[in-house]
C-alpha positions as CSV (number, residue, x, y, z in Angstrom):
1,X,0.0,0.0,0.0
2,X,1.3,3.4,-0.9
3,X,1.2,6.6,1.1
4,X,-1.8,8.8,0.4
5,X,0.5,11.8,0.2
6,X,2.4,10.1,-2.7
7,X,-0.8,9.6,-4.6
8,X,-2.0,13.2,-4.0
9,X,1.4,14.5,-5.2
10,X,1.3,12.3,-8.3
11,X,-2.3,13.3,-9.2
12,X,-1.4,17.0,-8.7
13,X,1.6,16.7,-10.9
14,X,-0.5,15.0,-13.6
15,X,-3.1,17.8,-13.5
16,X,-0.3,20.4,-13.8
17,X,1.3,18.6,-16.8
18,X,-2.1,18.2,-18.5
19,X,-2.8,21.9,-18.1
20,X,0.6,22.8,-19.5
21,X,0.2,20.2,-22.3
22,X,3.7,19.0,-21.6
23,X,3.8,15.7,-23.4
24,X,6.8,14.2,-21.7
25,X,5.5,15.4,-18.3
26,X,2.1,13.9,-19.0
27,X,3.6,10.5,-19.8
28,X,6.0,10.6,-16.8
29,X,3.3,11.7,-14.4
30,X,0.8,9.1,-15.7
31,X,3.3,6.3,-15.4
32,X,4.1,7.3,-11.8
33,X,0.4,7.4,-10.9
34,X,-0.1,4.0,-12.5
35,X,2.8,2.7,-10.4
36,X,1.3,4.1,-7.2
37,X,-2.4,3.5,-7.7
38,X,-4.0,0.1,-8.3
39,X,-6.7,0.0,-11.0
40,X,-9.9,1.7,-9.7
41,X,-12.6,-0.5,-8.3
42,X,-15.2,-0.9,-11.0
43,X,-18.3,1.1,-10.1
44,X,-21.8,-0.2,-10.9
45,X,-22.4,0.2,-14.7
46,X,-26.1,1.0,-14.1
47,X,-25.1,3.6,-11.5
48,X,-22.6,5.1,-13.9
49,X,-25.0,5.0,-16.8
50,X,-27.6,6.9,-14.7
51,X,-25.0,9.5,-13.7
52,X,-24.1,10.2,-17.3
53,X,-27.8,10.2,-18.4
54,X,-28.6,12.7,-15.6
55,X,-26.1,15.1,-17.3
56,X,-27.9,14.8,-20.6
57,X,-25.4,12.3,-22.1
58,X,-27.2,9.5,-24.0
59,X,-25.9,6.1,-22.8
60,X,-25.9,2.6,-24.2
61,X,-24.4,-0.7,-23.3
62,X,-21.5,-2.2,-25.3
63,X,-20.1,-5.7,-25.3
64,X,-18.1,-6.8,-22.1
65,X,-14.4,-6.0,-22.4
66,X,-15.0,-4.3,-25.7
67,X,-15.6,-1.0,-27.5
68,X,-18.1,-2.5,-29.8
69,X,-21.9,-2.3,-29.6
70,X,-23.9,-5.6,-29.1
71,X,-24.7,-7.4,-32.3
72,X,-28.3,-6.7,-33.2
73,X,-28.4,-3.4,-31.3
74,X,-28.5,0.0,-32.9
75,X,-25.4,1.2,-31.0
76,X,-25.4,4.9,-30.4
77,X,-28.9,5.2,-31.9
78,X,-30.1,3.3,-28.8
79,X,-28.6,6.0,-26.6
80,X,-31.0,7.3,-24.0
81,X,-31.1,9.7,-21.0
82,X,-34.4,8.4,-19.5
83,X,-33.7,6.7,-16.1
84,X,-36.3,4.0,-16.6
85,X,-35.0,3.3,-20.1
86,X,-31.4,3.2,-18.8
87,X,-32.3,0.7,-16.1
88,X,-34.2,-1.5,-18.6
89,X,-31.4,-1.3,-21.2
90,X,-28.7,-2.5,-18.8
91,X,-30.8,-5.0,-16.8
92,X,-29.9,-8.0,-18.9
93,X,-26.4,-7.0,-19.7
94,X,-24.2,-8.2,-16.8
95,X,-20.5,-7.2,-17.2
96,X,-21.2,-4.9,-20.1
97,X,-19.1,-1.8,-20.9
98,X,-20.7,1.6,-21.2
99,X,-20.6,4.2,-24.0
100,X,-22.1,7.6,-24.5
101,X,-23.2,9.2,-27.8
102,X,-21.1,12.3,-28.6
103,X,-22.5,15.4,-30.1
104,X,-25.1,15.7,-27.2
105,X,-23.7,18.2,-24.7
106,X,-20.1,17.0,-25.3
107,X,-17.7,16.1,-28.1
108,X,-14.4,14.3,-27.4
109,X,-10.9,14.7,-28.8
110,X,-9.4,11.2,-28.9
111,X,-5.6,11.0,-28.4
112,X,-4.2,7.6,-29.3
113,X,-0.9,7.9,-27.5
114,X,2.4,9.9,-26.9
115,X,2.9,10.7,-30.6
116,X,-0.6,12.2,-30.8
117,X,0.2,14.5,-27.9
118,X,3.4,15.7,-29.6
119,X,1.5,16.4,-32.8
120,X,-1.2,18.3,-31.0
121,X,1.4,20.3,-28.9
122,X,3.2,21.3,-32.1
123,X,0.0,22.8,-33.6
124,X,-1.6,24.0,-30.4
125,X,0.8,25.0,-27.6
126,X,-2.1,25.5,-25.1
127,X,-5.7,24.5,-24.9
128,X,-6.6,28.2,-25.3
129,X,-4.6,28.3,-28.6
130,X,-6.9,25.6,-29.9
131,X,-9.9,27.5,-28.7
132,X,-10.8,24.7,-26.4
133,X,-12.4,24.7,-22.9
134,X,-11.6,21.3,-21.4
135,X,-14.6,19.9,-19.5
136,X,-13.0,16.7,-18.5
137,X,-10.2,14.2,-19.3
138,X,-10.3,10.4,-19.3
139,X,-7.3,8.1,-19.4
140,X,-8.0,5.2,-21.9
141,X,-6.4,1.8,-21.8
142,X,-4.0,2.5,-24.7
143,X,-0.6,3.8,-23.4
144,X,-0.8,7.6,-23.4
145,X,-4.4,7.4,-24.6
146,X,-6.7,10.3,-23.5
147,X,-10.3,11.4,-24.2
148,X,-10.5,15.2,-23.8
149,X,-14.1,16.3,-23.3
150,X,-15.2,19.6,-24.8
151,X,-18.6,21.3,-25.3
152,X,-20.6,19.9,-28.2
153,X,-20.1,22.0,-31.4
154,X,-22.6,20.4,-33.7
155,X,-19.7,19.1,-35.8
156,X,-19.6,15.4,-36.9
157,X,-16.7,13.0,-36.5
158,X,-13.3,13.7,-38.0
159,X,-10.8,10.9,-38.1
160,X,-7.2,12.0,-38.4
161,X,-7.6,15.6,-37.6
162,X,-4.0,15.3,-36.7
163,X,-1.9,12.1,-36.7
164,X,-3.2,9.9,-33.9
165,X,-5.9,12.5,-33.0
166,X,-9.6,11.9,-33.9
167,X,-12.6,14.1,-33.1
168,X,-15.8,12.4,-31.9
169,X,-18.9,14.6,-32.4
170,X,-22.4,14.2,-33.8
171,X,-22.9,10.6,-34.9
172,X,-20.0,9.2,-32.8
173,X,-19.5,7.6,-29.5
174,X,-16.8,7.0,-26.9
175,X,-16.4,4.3,-24.2
176,X,-16.6,5.8,-20.7
177,X,-15.5,5.0,-17.2
178,X,-15.9,2.5,-15.5
179,X,-15.5,0.4,-18.6
180,X,-12.6,-2.1,-18.8
181,X,-10.9,-4.0,-21.6
182,X,-8.1,-6.6,-21.6
183,X,-5.7,-3.6,-22.0
184,X,-6.9,-1.8,-18.9
185,X,-9.6,0.5,-17.6
186,X,-11.1,3.9,-18.5
187,X,-10.9,6.4,-15.6
188,X,-11.3,10.1,-15.0
189,X,-8.1,12.1,-14.7
190,X,-10.0,15.4,-14.5
191,X,-13.7,14.8,-13.6
192,X,-16.3,16.0,-16.0
193,X,-17.4,19.5,-15.3
194,X,-21.1,20.3,-15.2
195,X,-22.2,20.4,-18.9
196,X,-24.6,23.0,-20.1
197,X,-28.2,21.9,-20.3
C-alpha cells in the first residue's frame, strides 16, 4: 500500500502537466500514478449510466471487455437519457461496458498515445490556442491514450484531424468509465465539469 501523500502529489503533478500540455511530463506523471495506484474499483455500470444520463449524455451498453456495440443493437442510436429506459437497457447485460453518444452536450478529442500529444502540442501549444475549454479528461487503456471532453459544437466525427488524433462529435460515441478492456480501464483524470443543459 502506498502513502496517500504520494498519490496526492502524483495526481497534482499529472493535472499540472495536463494543463501545461507537456507531453513528456504527462507521460511521466501518468506512469508514476499508474505505479502508485491500483486500478480503480469498478463502479456499478447501471449507476454510472444513470450518472451520465442525468447530465444529458445518451448512454448505451456495449459488449463486455470491448468497444463494440452488441450485435443486433443500434449502437449509439439506442442511446438514452431516461432513467427507466437506462435501467431496462442495462438490466440484462451483466458485465457490459458503457458508452455515450457524442454530439449531445459533449464532443471528445481522442488522443491515441504519446505521438498524438506531440503532434497536438506542435500545432496548439495550449488549450486556449486551440480554442478549447476542457470539460474533463479520461485516461484510456491505450498507453498515453486520452479522451478530452469539450462542449458539443454540432460538428460530426473527424478521423485523423492530426496524426493519432480523432474528433468524436455528432454521430459518434466513446467508451466511458468505469468500462474495462483486456488492455486496462477507463478512468477520469479530470472529472467531467457540469455540462450546459
